[in-house]
N, C-alpha and C positions, 0 to 999 in steps of 0.2 A: 398485691405484689410486694415481695419482701425487699428486693434490691433494685427494682425497676421503677418505671415512671408511674406515678399515681394515676388512677383512672384507666388503667389497662383493661381492655375488654376482650374476652375470649370470643373467637369466631367459630362457626360450625366446623366440626371435624378436627378442631384443635385437640391435642392430647396432653394431659397433665400427668406427670409422673412424680410421685412422692416416695422418696427412698426411705427405707427403714433406718431408724436411729441405731447406731452400733450398740448402744447400751440397753436397747429395748428388750424386754422379756415379757412374754404373755403372762397374765395373771394366773396364779395357781390357786385352786379351790380345794378344800377338804370338807368332808362330812364328819361331824362329831355326833355320836349317838350313844344311847345307853343311859346309865345313871349319872347324868350330867344335868345341870340346872337348865340350860337353854340349848338343847341339841339342835343341830341344823347345819347349813352350809356356811363356811367361813373362808374368807380370802386370806391368803398368806401375804403379809405386807413386805417381807424381805426374805432373802435366801437363808439368812442365819436364824430365822424364827424356829424355835424349838417346839416340840410336841407339848410340853408343859405350858408354853405361851398360848397355844391354841386352846388348850383345855381351860385356861384362865379366861380367855375371850368368851368362852361358852359358859361362864359363870362358875366354873369349878365343879368338882364331883359333889353328888348329894351325900347325905349321911349314910345312905344305904350302899354306896359304891364300894366294890371290892377291887381296889387298885391293882392288887397282884394278879387279878384275873383279866386285866385289860389286854386288848390285842389291837394290832394295827393291821388293816387289810390294804394291800397295795395292788394297783392295776399292773398287770404284767406287760412289759414292753415286748416288741417283736423279738428282740434278742433273747429275752428271758424265756419266751414261749418256745423259741428254737432250742434253747438249752434243755428245757423240760422235755421236749420231744426227743432229743438225743438221749437223755437219761432213760426215758421210758423204753426206747428202742433197745438200749443196752440191757435193761432189766428183762425185757421180753425175750432177748436171745438167751439170757442166762437162766431165767425161770420158766420160760415158755409163755406164749401169748395167752393161753387159756387162764393161767394164774393171774396175769395182769388184768385180764377182762373180769375175772371173778372178784378181784380186789377193787374194781372200779377205778383204777388209776388211769388218769388221762391228763392232757394239757388243759389247764384252767386259765380263765381270763384274769383271775386275781390270785394272790397268795398271801398267807399270813406271815407277819414279821414278829418275832418275839421282842417284847419290850418290857422295861421296868419303868412303869409310869411314875413311880416315886422319884426316879433319878432322871427321867427324860426331860 
């Protein structure tokens, strides 16, 4: 008991509520893979952590790494998926549904973000 009497004992059917801390944020994890020394899952320690910080956590790039070819793949949020769907519907009206199908264009769960790893 934090502010109550020591030795307080819960009784059957008592309910304990613990409120969320206003500053709490769930841990964010990233996967670093490719020509990197120690690829794998890494936890972000703060919101200001940069991509280069995460690469350094993973031991940095190997001598064979082509940094200009690096890419970042991000999981699409529900809003981003909706926007992708809206764009595809617009393209479908302009180009025709058969053209969109033949190109294999569809709403994806992930998308690629262009990065310059040397500056990130």
